[in-house]
N, C-alpha and C positions, 0 to 999 in steps of 0.2 A: 129246628130250622137249619138250612144248609146253604152255603155258598154266598152269603152276603159280605159286604165289607165289614159291617158290624152286626153281630147276631142280635144284641140288645144294646141300644144307646139311649140312656135316660138321664135327663137333667132338669133341675127346677130353676125357675127365674129367681133373681135376688129377692130375698125377703120371704120366700116360701120355705118354711122350716119343718115341713111334715116328714113322713117316713118314705124313703125310696126303697122298695123291696123287689129283688129279683131272686126267685127261687124255683127249684124243680124244673129247670130248663135243660134240654139237650140241644147243644149247638155244635155244628160241625162245619169245617171248611171255610171259616171266616178269613178274609183277606187282610184285615187290619187288627180288629179286636173282637174277641168272643163276646165279652160283656164290658160295657163302660158305663159307670153310674157316677153322677155328681150330685151332691146334695148339701144344703146349708144346715140340715138337721141330722136325721138318722139315715145312714146308708147301710142296707143289709143285703149281702150277696151270699146265698147259702144253698146247699144241696143241688148244685148245678154240675153238669158234665160239659166240658168244653174240649173238643178234640180237633186236631189238624188245623190250627190257626197258622196259616202260611202266607207270607207276603213280604214286602220290602222292610217293614217294621211290624213285628207281630207281638201282641200282648194277649194273653188268655183272659185275665180279669183285671180291670182297673176300677178301684173304688176311691173316690176323691171327695174330700171335704173342701170347704171354701170359706174365706172371710166373708162375713155377711154385712153388706153396706147398710142394711136397714137396722142392724144392731150396733151401729157405730164402728163397723169394721172388725168386730170381735168374731173369732172363730168358735162356734158352738157345735160343730159337727162331730158325729160319732160314727165310726166305721166298724162293721162286723162282717168279716169274710170267713165263712165257716162251712166245713164239710163239703167242699167243692173238689171235683176231680178235673185236673187240667193236664192233658196229654198232647204231646207232639206240637210244641209251639216253636216254629222255625222262621227266622228271618232269612229271606233269599233275595237275590238280586245282584246288581253290579257292586263289586267291591268298592268301598268308599261312599256308598249311599249314606246321606246325612241322617243321623239318628237310627242307624240300623242296629237296633238292640232288641233281642228277644227276651220277653218277661213272661214268666208263668203267672204270677200274681203281683200286682203293684198297688199298694195301699198308701195314700199320701195326703198330707195337708189337712189333718183333722185334730181336734182337741184330744181325742183318744182313739186308738186303733186296736182292734182285736182280730188276730189272724189265727184261726183255731182249726186243727184237725183236718187240714187240707192235704190232698195228694197231688203232687206236681211231678211229672216225668217227661223226659225228652225235650229239653230246652236247648236250642242251638242257633247259631248264626253262621252264615258263610263268610262274612267279612272279618278279616283280621283286625285286631285292635278295637273291636266292638264287643259289647258285653252280652252274655247269655246268663240271665239271672232267674233263679227259681222263684224266690220270694223277696221282694224289696219293700222295705218300709222307709219312705222318704220323709224325713222329719225336719220341718222348717220353722215351726212355731212351738211355744211352750205346750207340752203335751205328755201323755203317757202312752205306752204301747205294750202289748203282749203278743208274742208269737208262741203258741203252745201246741204240741201234739201233731205237728206237721211232718209229712214225709216228702222229701225232695230228692229225686234221683235222676241220674243220667246213666246210660249204658257203659260209657267209658270216658276217660279223660284223655284228650288229644294234646298235642304239643303246641297248638296255636294259642294266641292270647285271647281267643274268642270264647273260652269256656265260661268265664265269669264266676259268679258267686251263687252259692245255694241259698243261704238266708243272710240278708244284709240289713244292718241298721245304719242309716246314713243321716247325718245332719249337714245342713248347708248354711249359707250366709243369711243372717237375720240382723236387722238393724238395732234391736234392743236386747235386753236380757232374755236368755232362753234357758228354761229348765226342762229337761227331758228325762223321764224316768221310765225304765221298762226292762223287759227280760225276754230271752229266748230260751224256752224250756221244753223238755220231753219231746224233742224233735229228732228225726233220723235223716241224715244227709249222706248221699252216696255219689261218688265220682264227679265231684266238682273240684277245680283247682283250689279254691278256698271254701272251706265248709261253712263255718259260721263266723261272721265278722261284725265288729262294731267299728265304725269309721267316723271320725269327726274332722270336718274341714272348716277352719275358722279363717275368715279372712279377706285377704286381698285389699288391705288398706281401710276396711270398714271398722268403725268402732263397734265392737261386738263382744259379748261375754256369754259363754255357754257353760251350763252345768249339766253334765250328762252322767247318768248312772244306768249302765246297761249290763245286766247280769246274765250269764249263760250257764245253765245248770241242767244236768241230767239229759244231755244230748249224746247221740251216737253218730259217729262219723266214720264212713268207710271209703277207702280209695281216694281220700282227700286229706287236707290238713285242717286242724282246728286252730283258728287264729283269733286274736282280739287286738284292738288298736286303741288309740287315745280315747279315754272316756269310758272304756269298757272294763269290766272286771270278770275274771273267770270264777264261777261258782264251783259247786261240788257235783260229783257224779257224772262228769263228762268222760267219755271213753271213745277209743277208736277200735275198729275191727276190720 
């Protein structure tokens, strides 16, 4: 399918905890998101090709879990984003457009997330001080995650702040105890300002405790830096080229 705002947009109402599955799709020229799936149970996005997603805020794939009100607000969702090809994801438009961030793959707010063997290339944004992120795992609740075997690349690194992060593990404000355990392994990252990062933000006056174990092992980074931040630990086998 070609030229829609959303190539595929799929969501279940609260309390429906079945499987949301999007696979074997060819999607081109979306103006907002190639694939956007929300589920309270299992969300699977695999074996898709998403090309030329270009608009004011462009995301190739979004897979999202959600707290389930019918289960007392507990998050029982599971994300699998596997074997997808996402190329040429660009945010274009007036500089300063709110939320002008380009994301290749965005997996967030699930009890566990698997992002495996995806290929992401050509993520960019026109706006300075906005992000261009290859793969982002947004971690808000107690959960586990694994990003393994992914290839994330851009053709070059420019001097503007808009290049962003290739593979990012991020946690944000949560009002109770948070335990997050995960790893980024066996991935290849080329030409991003920050290659593989773990970033924990606690805060802003909230009572909050976070326990984060994020290990980075056997990754290859070219034309970029290999960094880790609060809560992350560098494993073995990482190298630059």
